[in-house]
C-alpha positions in Angstrom: 0.0 -11.7 -1.2 -2.6 -14.4 -1.4 -0.7 -16.7 1.0 0.2 -14.1 3.5 -1.8 -13.4 6.6 -1.3 -9.6 6.7 -3.4 -6.6 7.2 -3.3 -3.9 4.5 -2.3 -0.8 6.4 -3.0 2.0 3.8 -6.7 1.4 3.0 -8.6 4.7 2.9 -12.1 3.4 2.3 -14.2 0.4 1.3 -17.3 1.0 -0.8 -19.4 -1.0 -3.3 -17.1 0.4 -6.0 -14.0 -1.2 -4.4 -11.3 -0.8 -1.8 -9.3 2.4 -2.0 -5.8 2.9 -0.7 -3.3 5.7 -0.5 0.1 4.9 -2.0 3.4 6.2 -0.5 3.8 8.4 -3.6 0.5 10.1 -2.7 -1.7 8.5 -5.3 -5.1 7.3 -4.1 -6.2 4.2 -6.1 -8.6 1.2 -6.2 -7.0 -2.1 -5.2 -7.5 -4.8 -7.8 -6.1 -8.4 -8.3 -2.9 -7.1 -9.9 -2.1 -4.6 -7.0 1.5 -5.2 -5.8 2.2 -5.0 -2.0 5.3 -4.5 0.1 5.4 -6.1 3.5 7.0 -4.7 6.7 6.6 -5.7 10.3 3.4 -7.7 9.7 1.6 -5.1 7.7 1.1 -5.0 3.9 1.2 -1.7 2.0 -0.6 -1.6 -1.4 1.3 0.1 -4.1 -0.4 2.0 -7.0 1.8 0.6 -9.7 4.6 -1.9 -10.4 7.0 1.1 -10.6 6.2 2.3 -7.1 6.4 -1.3 -5.8 9.9 -1.7 -7.4 11.0 1.6 -5.8 9.7 0.9 -2.3 10.8 -2.8 -2.3 14.4 -1.6 -2.1 13.8 -0.2 1.4 10.7 -1.7 3.1 11.3 0.2 6.4 11.6 3.5 4.6 8.6 2.7 2.5 6.5 2.0 5.6 7.5 5.4 7.1 6.6 7.1 3.8 3.2 5.4 3.7 2.5 6.4 7.3 3.6 10.0 6.6 1.2 10.3 3.6 -1.6 8.9 5.8 -0.9 11.3 8.6 -0.9 14.3 6.2 -4.4 13.5 5.0 
């Protein structure tokens, strides 16, 4: 994602401990340099693991809806 000019859409907080995000699977995690992302319609969604990334990469539109649903349910 270093070369993309995208906003990360699923950030929950930014503190001195790090940037936290809510994955589409419901896991809240801290973003780090190895965090995988899926892109859809100009937004990036951080994934909690390579496994989640692999799953959501198959359907970016569905993944974006899932991330948005998890966010709305908070």
